[in-house]
N, C-alpha and C positions, 0 to 999 in steps of 0.2 A: 739400369739404373732405378734408383726408386724414384716413384714418382707421387709428390707432393698431394694429396689429398683435396679439392676442392672447396671453398670455401662457402659454406652453406650459412651465411647473415640471417638470413630467416629463422631456423632450425638454432644458433648460436641467441637469436634473442631470448627466444622460448624459453631456454635452457637457463639463461639471466633473470629472465621474468619467473622462472619456479622458486632460483636462489634467491632470488629477495622475496620472495611471496614466503620461503620457511622463518629468512632472516625476521623477517617483520612480523608469523607468525611468535615467533620464541619469543618474543621482544616483550609483545601483548601479555604471554604468561596464561597461564590458566585462565576456565569458567569458575565463576564462583559456586558451583554445585553440577552434581552429576546428572541433574534434572534437565538443568541448562544449556549442558553442556552438546545432551541426546536429541535434546529438541534444536539445536542450533546445527547436530553435524545431519539429523535427520535433513533440512529445510537445506541446506549443500549440498546435499546428493539429491537433487530431485531434479527427474528431467533425463539422467545419467542412465547411459547403457550399461551391461553387466561387469562389463572389461574396464570401465570408464571408473564406474564406484570401487571395482576392486582396485585400481591402483591410485586412485582417492584415498580410501581408506586407509591402505598404505600407509604414506605420505602421514597423511594426519593421526595417523594412532603412534609413528614413528614422532612425531611431533610432542602426544600423549604421555611416551614413555618420557620424555627429553625434559616437559614442565610437571608433570605429576609427582603423588608419591612415588615415592618408590616399590618398588614391582619384587613382588614371590612369589614362587609357582610349586607346587606341591602335584604330582603326578604324572602320568607321561603326556597324554592328554593335554594338561593343563601347558608343559612344554610344548608341543607343538602349535597349538593354539595363539599363546604369549608369542613364540614366533613368527607368526604368520602375522599378528596383531601389532606387535610393537617393538620386531625386531628382536636382535641377540643381546634386550637391558636384562631379564629376569634376574636372578638369586633364588637356586631351586634349595628347597627348603626337605630335607630328610623324612619329617613327620609333619602332621596334619597340627599338631598340638605348638611346633615353631614357626610353621604359617602362620598360625592365631596371634602368637605371641608376636609376628611381626608388627600384624593390622592395630593391635592393643599400642603397638611404638612408632603409629602413626603409619607406616607402610601399605601397602594393598593387597591383597594374596590372591590368585587365580586355582580352583584348587581343583581336582575329580570329583566326577561325582560316579564313585565306585561302592560293588554291594558290600567289600573291604572294610568299611572305615564309616562308621554314623557324624561327622566332623560335625553337618551341620547341627546335630544337636544343641551341642555347644552351643550355640546362636540364640536357642530360648531364654536361655538364663543370662546371656548376653544380651541385651536389646543393645547396648552401644554399638555391637558391630552386626552392623545388615547387609546383607547381599545386592550390589547396586548396579549387578548386568553378568550376563547369563554368556558364553559361548561355541557352541556358533551363536547369532542373535537375530539371523532371518528370517527366522517366526517358520522353517518349512521341516521343523522336525524340531524332538527334545533338544535343550540344550547336552553339553557334555561337560561342562566348570564351570563352577559359579566366580562371579569375581566380590570377595569380601572386602569392604573398607570402614572406616570408624566414620561412616555419615549417612542419613539418614536419604534412601532415596525419595525423588516426590512423583506426581505424575510427570506424563511426556505426550498420553496421548494416545499411544499405542504400547501400552505393555504385559505383561505377565506376572503374579507374587509368587510368591515360593512359601507352601505352609508344612511344619510337617505337624507329628502326632508318633503317639507311641500306642493306639489304636491296634487290637488284633482284630479285630473287621477284615473280612475279607474287604479286596481294594473297591468291590461292587456299592457293596451298602453304602460303604466311608461316603462312595461317590454321589451315590443315592438321596443319604445325608447332604450333601452339603447343594446339591441340585435343587432337596427341597426349602433350603432357604433360600433361593436366590445365585445360587455361586454356580457355576462351571468348572468342575477340579479333572486333571489327568493325572493317575498314578504317574511317579516318574523315576522314580527306588526307591529300595528299603533294604537299612541296614543294619545289623544290632538291636532290632526291636523300633528298628523309626523309620516310617514311612515319609516321604518325602513328596507332592506334590506341587503343580503348577493350575495355579489357579488364573482362569480369564482375565485380566482388566487389571488395573488396578487396586489393592484392598490394602485398606489400613489395620494397624495392630489391633486395635477397637474398634473394629465394623464388631456393628450387631449382630450380622448373617452367622458370625461364626459362635455366638453363644448357645454353648451347649451341642459342639460341635462333638464329632467321636473323641476318644483320645481322655486320660487321665491328664497328658500334655503335651500341649499341644497349641501353636502357634505361630504366627503369618513370622519369617526369617530377615524379608526383604523384598526386592521388588528389579526387574530387569525389563530394559525398553526393548522393542523389537526392532526391527527395521526391514 
């Protein structure tokens, strides 16, 4: 005989509370800026264990996908990272040019960092397109993909900045030059004659410490919070 499972009123109440919280969150819509969202998220995750953080970020990431700008991905790493963070909602772009075109039209794009394509160099000529997030974003290692959006990132209190240059100097010489200017830089990737570095903290594009930095073509292309 089939046995009906016992009712668990306490667990059902928790499930209903979660469902109602999701409904209320969706109704509230997105926050006005990416930095405001990051600051609030950091506060919401405070005090949670690693499994709790993972569960909360999965729910909040899917809420972000439902209320935020459409998401486009380019590259295999970005597809995996986007599925983990936002669910299976992203449209796949065949080329980085297509992903950036989508950003110009109001979407956001998560794009692989790969030595086969220096797509990030386009952002030097298009200051309206900025890096606003980098995944993974736990800060324990270097990111594998950058999220680009048509919006300026702001400081959140714990950030890393992305700076590109066409300098042919060895990475050690570039990091030394930036260190002399008061900036902590870490090489991230190189492609097509362009090098991308991570600068510690939030560094504005017009920061005077970057005056005279190595390279004929160089500049900040955005910043991303660390959690």
